[in-house]
C-alpha positions in Angstrom: 0.0 0.0 0.0 1.2 3.5 -0.9 1.9 5.5 2.3 0.1 8.5 0.7 -3.2 6.6 0.9 -5.4 9.2 2.6 -7.6 6.7 4.3 -4.6 5.1 6.0 -3.2 8.4 7.2 -6.5 9.6 8.6 -7.0 6.2 10.3 -3.7 6.3 12.4 -4.9 6.2 16.1 -2.7 9.0 17.3 -2.9 10.5 20.8 -5.1 13.6 20.7 -2.2 16.0 21.2 0.1 14.3 18.7 0.2 15.1 14.9 1.4 13.7 11.7 4.7 15.5 10.9 5.6 13.9 7.5 5.6 10.8 5.4 7.5 9.3 2.5 6.0 6.9 -0.1 8.7 4.3 0.8 7.0 3.7 4.1 8.5 6.4 6.4 6.3 8.2 8.9 7.1 11.0 11.3 5.0 12.3 14.1 5.1 15.4 16.3 4.9 13.9 19.8 3.5 16.1 22.6 5.3 16.6 25.9 4.1 14.2 28.5 3.2 11.5 26.0 5.2 8.3 26.1 6.8 6.9 23.0 5.3 3.5 23.8 3.8 1.6 26.8 6.2 0.2 29.4 4.8 -3.3 28.9 3.1 -5.3 26.2 -0.5 -4.3 26.5 -3.2 -2.3 25.0 -1.8 1.2 25.0 -3.2 3.7 27.5 -4.4 7.1 26.3 -1.1 8.9 26.8 1.1 7.0 24.4 2.0 8.0 20.9 -0.6 5.7 19.4 -3.8 4.5 21.1 -3.6 0.9 20.1 -1.8 -2.4 20.9 1.9 -2.4 21.3 4.3 -5.4 20.9 7.3 -4.8 23.1 9.4 -7.5 21.5 8.8 -6.4 18.0 8.7 -2.7 18.9 5.6 -2.1 16.9 2.1 -0.7 17.2 -0.7 -2.5 15.4 -4.4 -1.7 14.7 -7.2 -2.4 12.3 -8.4 0.4 10.1 -12.0 1.3 9.2 -12.1 -1.6 6.7 -10.6 -4.0 9.2 -7.2 -4.1 7.3 -4.3 -4.8 9.6 -1.9 -1.9 10.0 1.5 -1.6 11.7 3.9 1.1 12.8 7.5 0.2 13.8 9.5 2.4 16.1 13.1 3.0 15.2 14.1 5.5 18.0 12.5 7.1 21.0 11.9 10.4 22.8 11.6 10.7 26.6 8.1 11.4 27.7 8.8 15.0 28.7 10.5 15.8 25.3 8.3 16.9 22.4 8.8 16.9 18.7 9.7 14.7 15.7 9.8 10.9 16.1 10.3 8.7 13.1 9.2 5.2 12.3 8.3 2.8 9.6 5.3 1.1 8.1 7.2 -2.2 7.6 9.8 -4.3 9.4 12.5 -4.4 6.7 12.6 -0.6 6.4 12.6 -0.3 10.2 15.7 -2.5 10.5 17.5 -0.4 7.9 16.6 2.8 9.8 17.8 1.3 13.1 21.1 0.6 11.6 21.4 4.2 10.3 20.6 5.5 13.8 23.2 3.1 15.3 25.8 4.3 12.9 24.9 7.9 13.6 24.0 8.6 10.0 20.6 10.3 10.7 20.7 14.0 11.5 18.7 15.1 14.6 18.3 18.7 15.8 16.7 19.8 19.1 15.8 23.2 20.5 16.2 23.8 24.2 15.4 26.8 26.4 18.1 27.0 29.2 19.1 29.2 32.1 21.9 31.4 30.9 24.0 33.2 33.5 27.3 32.8 31.6 28.6 32.6 28.0 27.5 29.5 26.3 30.4 27.5 24.8 29.4 26.6 21.2 30.9 23.7 19.3 31.2 20.1 20.4 30.5 18.9 23.9 31.9 15.5 24.9 31.2 13.9 28.3 31.3 10.5 30.0 27.9 9.6 31.4 27.0 7.0 33.9 23.5 5.6 34.4 22.0 4.2 37.6 18.6 2.5 37.9 16.6 2.4 41.1 13.4 0.5 40.5 11.6 2.5 37.7 13.7 5.6 38.3 16.7 6.3 36.0 19.4 8.8 37.0 22.3 9.8 34.7 25.4 11.7 35.9 28.6 13.1 34.4 31.5 10.9 35.6 35.1 9.8 35.1 33.8 6.5 33.6 30.8 5.4 31.5 29.7 5.9 27.9 30.8 8.8 25.8 28.1 11.4 24.9 28.8 13.9 22.1 26.6 16.8 21.1 27.1 19.8 18.8 25.8 23.1 20.2 24.8 26.4 18.6 23.5 29.5 20.3 20.3 30.8 18.7 19.2 33.6 21.0 20.0 35.0 24.4 17.4 37.2 26.1 16.1 38.6 29.4 12.8 37.4 30.8 10.7 37.9 33.9 12.7 35.0 35.4 16.2 36.2 34.5 18.7 35.5 31.7 17.6 32.7 29.4 18.7 31.3 26.0 17.4 29.3 23.1 20.1 26.8 21.9 20.2 24.1 19.2 21.5 20.7 20.2 22.6 18.2 17.6 23.4 14.9 19.4 25.9 12.6 17.7 25.3 9.8 20.2 22.0 8.7 21.7 22.6 8.3 25.4 19.8 8.2 28.1 19.1 11.8 29.2 22.1 13.0 27.3 21.1 16.5 26.4 19.6 17.2 29.8 22.7 16.1 31.7 25.2 17.8 29.4 23.3 21.1 29.7 23.0 20.8 33.5 26.8 20.0 33.8 27.5 23.4 32.2 25.2 25.3 34.5 22.7 25.6 31.6 19.8 23.6 33.1 16.9 23.1 30.6 13.8 24.9 31.7 11.2 22.7 33.3 13.6 19.8 34.0 12.3 18.2 37.2 15.3 15.9 37.5 18.4 17.8 36.5 17.0 21.4 36.5 17.0 24.5 38.6 14.0 23.9 40.8 13.7 27.4 42.1 13.7 28.7 38.5 11.2 26.2 37.5 8.8 27.4 40.2 9.2 31.0 38.9 8.6 29.9 35.3 5.4 28.1 36.3 4.2 31.2 38.2 5.1 33.7 35.4 4.5 31.6 32.2 2.4 28.6 33.5 5.2 26.4 32.4 4.6 22.8 33.3 6.8 20.9 30.8 10.4 20.3 29.9 11.6 22.8 27.3 13.3 20.3 25.1 12.0 19.8 21.6 13.0 17.6 18.7 12.8 20.1 15.9 13.7 18.0 12.9 15.1 14.7 11.7 16.8 14.4 8.3 17.6 11.2 6.4 19.8 11.1 3.4 20.6 7.5 2.6 19.7 4.5 0.4 16.8 2.6 1.9 15.2 -0.5 0.4 17.5 0.1 -2.6 16.1 3.6 -3.1 18.1 6.8 -2.6 16.1 9.3 -0.4 16.7 12.8 0.9 13.9 13.4 3.4 13.3 15.7 6.3 10.5 15.9 8.9 10.0 19.0 11.1 7.9 19.9 14.1 7.2 23.7 14.8 8.6 25.2 17.9 6.0 24.8 20.7 3.8 27.8 21.6 5.1 27.9 25.2 8.7 28.4 23.9 7.4 31.4 21.9 5.7 32.9 24.9 8.9 32.7 27.0 11.1 34.0 24.3 8.9 37.0 23.5 
């Protein structure tokens, strides 16, 4: 089936706050995931309302499945993830073979990802490449990542987009282009440099977060997957494709 089939696109059981962000006839799909929505359920079950798709999820195969209006079986395979608090572009595939090829590209760091983050900014932001060793600890269902002298290497390219004064002090909008995909990578790397991401309830500035909630009604993490670009040969076809998600309205309110 051609991915541009309008009936298929209209029948995707997306969470009410998530949107279609792009598609490619080869079978690529991209969604704009809302903050607070999980990429997938934590166990194999019928998905609760606050996951990317509202349908059954197979944990082992990393796929959602549902029946369309004509009872045709449909599938969506995940190839990467976003933390629940992070919004923006998430990419997947309509078929398993394409999903495996995409996963290999992500693993080889051959897919371009760009994030926007609003951060506290009391000092000059060092642009260029950030490289850190990160160590993860797990306590029950809670994950905590810290910068350490051992662990896995995390690499991110950083660009300053705008520094500004707000009712809550000096802030900045930065672009983060991760070259590795470590757990909580961007949040920890920003916090290490005294640039906590606004609204971060784990690694952030909690006093600042309270002021932001009071002044801007901010109740989310200000980290957004702005775009994902793929330039590669997939299923023996050369593609040059980009999916984008607009900057969230709360970002615009804080910046203005």
